[in-house]
N, C-alpha and C positions, 0 to 999 in steps of 0.2 A: 456459500452464503456467509455474509458478514453481519453480525448482530452488533449494532453500535453501542447500545447500553451495556451489553455483556462484554464488549471489547474482545470478541472472539470471532475467528474465521473457521467455518465448518466446511470441510471438503467432502463432497458426496460423489460416489460413482453410481449413477442412477439413483436408487432409493437407499443405498447402503452408505452409512457414515464411515468414512475412511480415516479421518484425522481431524482433531480440533487444535487450533493454534491460538495463543494469546496475541492480541494486536493492540496498537494504539490507533485512535481515530481522531477526527477533526475536533478542534476546540469549538466552543460555543460561537465565536465570531467567524469561524471558517469550518462549518460542519461538513462532515462526509455526506455526500448526497444520498438520498434514498432512491431506490428504484431497481430496475433490471438493466444490466449493462453487459458488455462483453469484453474479454481481453482482446485488445486490438494490436498490441505490439509487445515484444519481449526483448529486453536488452541485457547482455552480460556486461559487467563492469561499466555502467553508464556514467556519462558526465551529468552533473546537475547544473541546470541553467536557471537563474532566478526568473520567476514569473513576473509579468507586468502587474505587480500588486504593490500597494503602499508598504507593506511589511518587508518587501525584498528590494527596495530602492537602492540600498547601499551594498547589497550583496554582489559577489563576483562569481562567474562560473567556477565549478569545482571539478577537477579531473578525477578519474577513478583513484581510489586509495583510501587510507584509513580516515581521512577527514571528510569523505563524501557522505552527505546526508541520506543518500539513497542506498547505502551499503553496496553490495556487489550485484544486485539484481533489481530490475524494473519490469513490471508487468503493467503496461498502460491500459486503462479502461476506456470505454467509449464515452465516459463522462469527461468533458474537456479538462485537462490538467490534473486528473486524478489517476492514481495508480496504487498498486500493491508493491511494496518494496522493502528492502532491508533498511537498517538505520545505523548510524554511527552513535546513536544515543539509546543504547539498549535499555537503560533504566526508564525510558518513556513508555515501554510496553505496559499495557493495562490502564492507560490514562487517555484522556481527551486533550491532546496537545498538538496535533498536526495542523496543517493548513488545508485539510480535506482528504489527504491521502490516508492509506492504510499502511501503517508501519509494522514490520515484523522483525523478530530476531534474525540476524544475518543467516544463520544455519537453517532456520525455518524457511526463509525466503528462497534460499538456494534449493532446498528440497521441493518446495512448491513449484518453482520455476521448471524443474525437471518433470513434474507430474501434472501440469496443466498445459493445454494447447492454446494457440491463438484461436479465438472463436468461442472459448469456454464462456458460458453464461455465469454472471456474478450477480446475485441478488444482495442488495444492501437493505436491511430492515432495521427498524428502530429498537426492537426488543433485545 
């Protein structure tokens, strides 16, 4: 469960809370969508490809490495273009600054990647 206002990701195993992570979420003009989604893809050391959005018109694809805005892990959700991922801007955690994605500290994204499966349900709520 991701709580947008709290900027936190809660990992449950059934009804048992396993871990809480601080995250960054979408800014006002590009909010993280609310709803019930699933993890549909997981990639290690992903490339970042600019989306077809006005804010990304001048951007170029970024290979894996320290400059990659996705960090070292990508967990794509069933919400188009939205995922849970690491970040090369760790100071953004705790803020509403992304373009809809859920950013995590790299070490946290790597841990989560190993502990969730494709098909995992992700609830994004406003509280």
